[in-house]
C-alpha positions as CSV (number, residue, x, y, z in Angstrom):
1,M,2.3,15.8,3.2
2,S,2.8,15.4,-0.6
3,S,0.3,13.9,-2.9
4,L,1.1,10.9,-5.0
5,R,-0.1,9.9,-8.5
6,M,-2.4,7.0,-7.9
7,T,-1.7,4.1,-10.2
8,T,-3.6,0.8,-10.2
9,P,-0.8,-1.0,-8.3
10,R,-0.7,1.7,-5.7
11,L,-4.5,1.5,-5.3
12,L,-4.3,-2.3,-4.9
13,A,-1.7,-1.9,-2.2
14,L,-3.8,0.7,-0.4
15,R,-6.9,-1.4,-0.5
16,V,-5.0,-4.3,1.2
17,L,-3.5,-1.9,3.8
18,L,-6.9,-0.5,4.5
19,D,-8.4,-3.9,5.2
20,D,-6.8,-3.7,8.6
21,P,-5.1,-0.4,9.1
22,E,-3.5,-1.3,12.4
23,R,-1.9,-4.5,11.1
24,E,1.8,-4.5,10.3
25,R,2.6,-6.2,7.0
26,Y,5.9,-7.0,5.3
27,G,6.5,-6.5,1.6
28,L,6.0,-10.0,0.3
29,D,2.9,-10.6,2.4
30,L,1.4,-7.3,1.0
31,A,2.5,-8.2,-2.6
32,V,0.7,-11.6,-2.4
33,E,-2.5,-10.2,-0.9
34,A,-2.6,-7.3,-3.5
35,G,-1.8,-9.6,-6.4
36,L,1.4,-7.6,-7.2
37,E,5.0,-8.7,-7.9
38,P,7.4,-8.0,-5.1
39,G,9.5,-5.8,-7.4
40,T,6.4,-3.7,-7.9
41,V,5.3,-3.4,-4.2
42,Y,8.6,-2.3,-2.7
43,P,8.9,1.0,-4.6
44,I,5.3,1.6,-3.7
45,L,6.1,1.1,0.0
46,V,9.0,3.5,-0.2
47,A,6.9,6.1,-1.9
48,F,4.1,5.8,0.7
49,E,6.7,6.0,3.6
50,T,8.4,9.0,2.0
51,V,5.2,11.0,2.1
52,G,4.3,9.9,5.6
53,W,1.5,7.4,4.8
54,L,3.4,4.5,6.3
55,A,5.7,3.9,9.2
56,S,8.1,1.0,9.2
57,R,10.3,-1.0,11.4
58,E,12.8,-3.8,11.0
59,E,12.1,-6.9,13.0
60,D,14.6,-7.9,15.7
61,I,15.5,-11.6,15.0
62,D,18.5,-13.8,14.9
63,V,18.7,-14.4,11.2
64,H,20.8,-17.5,11.6
65,R,18.4,-19.1,14.0
66,E,15.4,-18.1,12.0
67,G,17.0,-19.1,8.7
68,R,15.7,-16.1,6.8
69,P,16.5,-12.4,6.5
70,R,15.0,-9.7,8.7
71,R,11.7,-8.4,7.5
72,R,10.7,-4.7,7.4
73,Y,7.1,-4.3,8.6
74,Y,4.9,-1.5,7.4
75,R,1.8,0.0,9.0
76,L,-0.4,2.9,7.9
77,T,0.0,6.1,9.9
78,A,-3.1,8.1,11.0
79,A,-2.4,10.5,8.2
80,G,-1.9,7.5,5.9
81,V,-5.3,6.0,6.7
82,T,-7.0,9.3,5.9
83,A,-5.0,9.8,2.7
84,A,-5.5,6.2,1.6
85,R,-9.3,6.3,2.1
86,A,-9.4,9.6,0.2
87,A,-7.3,8.2,-2.7
88,V,-9.4,5.0,-3.0
89,A,-12.7,7.0,-2.8
90,A,-11.4,9.4,-5.5
91,A,-10.4,6.5,-7.8
92,Q,-13.8,4.9,-7.3
93,N,-15.6,8.2,-8.1
94,R,-13.4,8.6,-11.3
95,R,-14.2,5.0,-12.3
96,R,-18.0,5.6,-11.8
97,A,-17.8,8.9,-13.8
98,R,-16.1,7.2,-16.7
99,A,-18.5,4.2,-16.7
100,G,-21.4,6.6,-16.6
101,A,-20.0,8.5,-19.5
102,G,-19.9,5.3,-21.6
103,R,-16.1,5.0,-21.5
104,L,-14.0,2.2,-20.2
105,A,-13.6,2.4,-16.4
106,W,-10.0,1.4,-16.3
């Protein structure tokens, strides 16, 4: 599994995903909960899925009857839960170290 550069938007998305790792979420739902723009969250989801942190599925609905497009649902994989927890913990440790050194945390 490849490692990813952790940016603030990626960390925000991971925190939301880790709130309930078993829950499937679609992109707009995740964007709202993380406080991110949809145009920001979708590339993040693709990156996480590419490295194996997320699994996704497209819902099976009649788009005409539902009156909306199909959603793609994302869920953390077991490896993704482990990697996400490590990434969030590492970011918190870096922030504490910078704050302790008298520098800005973010």
